[in-house]
C-alpha positions as CSV (number, residue, x, y, z in Angstrom):
1,R,22.3,28.3,-15.4
2,E,25.2,26.1,-16.1
3,S,27.7,28.6,-14.6
4,L,25.6,28.9,-11.6
5,A,25.4,25.2,-11.2
6,E,29.1,24.9,-11.5
7,A,29.5,27.8,-8.8
8,A,27.4,26.1,-6.6
9,L,29.2,22.8,-6.8
10,R,32.7,24.6,-6.3
11,M,31.2,26.1,-3.2
12,G,29.5,22.9,-1.9
13,L,25.8,24.0,-2.4
14,R,23.0,22.7,-4.3
15,Y,21.6,24.7,-7.1
16,Q,18.0,25.3,-8.3
17,A,16.8,27.5,-11.0
18,A,13.7,28.6,-9.1
19,D,12.3,27.8,-5.7
20,P,8.8,29.1,-5.3
21,S,8.7,27.8,-1.6
22,L,11.0,30.7,-0.7
23,A,8.0,33.0,-1.1
24,H,6.6,31.3,1.9
25,E,9.7,31.2,4.1
26,D,9.3,33.0,7.2
27,F,12.1,35.7,7.0
28,E,10.6,37.3,10.1
29,G,9.0,40.2,8.4
30,S,12.0,41.2,6.2
31,H,11.5,44.6,4.7
32,L,12.9,43.6,1.3
33,F,10.4,40.8,0.9
34,T,7.4,43.0,1.3
35,Q,8.5,45.4,-1.6
36,G,6.4,45.6,-4.8
37,R,5.0,42.9,-6.8
38,N,5.9,40.1,-9.2
39,R,8.4,38.7,-6.5
40,Q,10.6,36.1,-7.9
41,F,13.3,33.9,-6.2
42,T,15.6,32.5,-8.7
43,N,19.0,31.0,-9.1
44,V,18.8,29.3,-5.5
45,L,21.9,27.9,-4.0
46,R,21.4,26.0,-0.6
47,G,23.6,24.4,1.8
48,R,25.4,24.6,5.1
49,L,28.5,26.4,6.1
50,A,31.1,24.4,7.8
51,G,28.2,21.9,8.3
52,K,26.4,24.2,10.6
53,T,24.8,27.5,9.5
54,E,22.2,27.0,6.7
55,I,22.7,29.5,3.8
56,I,20.6,30.4,1.0
57,L,21.9,32.5,-1.8
58,F,19.3,33.7,-4.3
59,D,18.4,36.3,-6.9
60,Y,15.4,38.3,-5.8
61,D,13.4,40.5,-8.3
62,Y,10.4,42.7,-7.6
63,T,8.6,45.5,-9.5
64,T,7.0,48.7,-8.3
65,G,5.1,51.3,-10.0
66,S,3.6,51.2,-13.5
67,G,3.7,52.4,-16.8
68,K,6.5,55.1,-17.5
69,N,7.2,54.8,-13.5
70,K,7.6,51.0,-13.5
71,S,10.9,49.7,-12.2
72,T,12.1,46.4,-11.4
73,Y,14.7,45.7,-8.8
74,R,17.1,42.7,-8.8
75,Q,19.6,41.8,-6.2
76,T,21.6,38.8,-5.2
77,V,20.6,37.9,-1.4
78,A,22.5,35.8,1.1
79,A,20.0,34.5,3.8
80,F,21.5,33.0,7.0
81,H,19.2,30.7,9.2
82,I,20.8,31.2,12.6
83,P,18.3,30.1,15.5
84,S,20.9,30.6,18.0
85,L,21.2,34.5,17.6
86,G,17.6,35.2,18.4
87,L,17.7,38.6,16.4
88,P,15.4,41.6,17.1
89,G,13.7,42.7,14.0
90,F,15.9,45.3,12.3
91,E,16.8,46.9,9.2
92,L,20.1,48.6,8.1
93,R,20.6,50.2,4.8
94,P,23.0,52.9,3.5
95,E,21.5,56.4,4.5
96,N,20.6,58.8,1.8
97,L,19.5,62.3,1.6
98,F,15.7,61.5,1.8
99,H,16.3,59.5,5.1
100,K,18.1,62.5,6.6
101,I,15.3,64.9,5.6
102,G,12.8,62.2,7.0
103,S,14.7,62.3,10.3
104,L,13.8,65.9,11.0
105,F,10.1,64.9,10.7
106,G,10.4,61.9,13.1
107,Y,11.5,59.1,10.6
108,Q,13.3,56.6,12.8
109,D,17.1,56.3,12.5
110,M,19.1,55.0,15.4
111,D,22.5,57.0,15.8
112,F,25.5,56.1,17.8
113,A,27.2,59.0,19.3
114,A,30.6,57.1,19.6
115,H,30.3,56.0,16.1
116,P,29.5,59.1,14.0
117,A,30.9,57.6,10.8
118,F,28.3,54.7,11.1
119,S,25.6,57.1,12.0
120,R,26.2,59.3,9.0
121,S,26.5,56.4,6.7
122,Y,23.7,54.1,7.7
123,L,20.0,54.2,8.5
124,L,19.1,51.7,11.2
125,R,15.6,51.1,12.4
126,G,13.5,48.6,14.2
127,K,10.8,48.3,16.9
128,D,13.1,47.1,19.7
129,D,15.5,49.9,20.2
130,P,17.3,48.5,23.3
131,A,17.8,45.0,21.9
132,I,18.8,46.5,18.4
133,R,21.3,48.8,20.3
134,G,22.5,45.8,22.2
135,L,23.0,43.9,18.9
136,F,25.0,46.8,17.4
137,N,28.0,46.7,19.8
138,P,31.2,48.5,19.0
139,L,32.5,45.4,16.8
140,V,29.5,45.3,14.7
141,L,29.4,49.1,14.3
142,N,33.1,48.9,13.4
143,H,32.5,46.3,10.7
144,F,29.9,48.4,8.9
145,E,32.3,51.5,9.1
146,L,34.8,49.5,7.3
147,H,32.5,47.7,4.8
148,P,30.0,50.4,3.7
149,G,27.0,49.8,1.3
150,W,25.5,46.8,2.7
151,F,21.8,46.2,3.2
152,V,21.2,43.9,6.3
153,E,17.9,42.9,7.8
154,G,17.4,40.5,10.8
155,G,14.7,39.2,12.8
156,G,14.2,35.9,14.8
157,D,16.2,33.1,13.1
158,W,17.1,34.9,9.9
159,L,19.9,37.5,8.9
160,T,19.8,38.5,5.2
161,V,22.6,40.3,3.6
162,Y,22.6,42.1,0.0
163,R,23.4,45.3,-1.9
164,H,20.3,46.6,-3.2
165,G,19.8,46.5,-7.0
166,R,23.0,44.5,-7.6
167,R,22.8,41.1,-9.0
168,V,26.0,39.0,-8.5
169,A,27.5,37.1,-11.7
170,P,28.3,33.6,-11.2
171,D,32.0,34.0,-11.1
172,E,31.7,36.6,-8.3
173,L,29.5,34.5,-6.1
174,R,32.3,33.2,-4.0
175,T,33.5,36.6,-3.2
176,F,29.9,37.7,-2.4
177,L,29.5,34.7,-0.1
178,D,32.7,35.6,1.6
179,E,31.8,39.0,2.4
180,A,28.4,38.2,3.4
181,C,29.9,35.6,5.8
182,T,32.1,38.2,7.4
183,T,29.1,40.5,7.9
184,R,27.3,37.4,9.4
185,A,30.2,36.8,11.6
186,A,30.2,40.3,12.9
187,F,26.8,39.7,14.6
188,S,28.1,36.6,16.3
189,N,31.0,38.5,18.1
190,R,28.6,40.4,20.4
């Protein structure tokens, strides 16, 4: 906790060991925050970037299954509150074999013919296909082709960025924040 508090101070953010109020935050139906049970928001860092965009960095844990099949997932999440973007609800994640098989049976995945590398690497889905395709312009698609492995969810005023199952150490938080901010900036350039 001391290392996290020091990292927060260096980044100009405030640190809290836990923040139960995040469980009630409206992340616009984010897929991540509906998974499993025993959901916990810990190691919360809050503040504003350049005095403008509200940022919340936190560790998010949840558990699925039971008994021998019980798994706990832990990841560090960057959540950006950006009312000016008015994001359509979407979920972006690295595509795996199960997604590719599922697409044969109608599992939604938006592909972009002009960006086959993106379409091979990522699963993109959401309810408003035209709005999502408008958001994922060539600059955004290029960004993800050059920066693989990110999970990004958006909706309304919130954009969340993380790497599933990866918790970031205090000495790596600055790098994680910088990378998350680069991803956030890609959506501002549309």
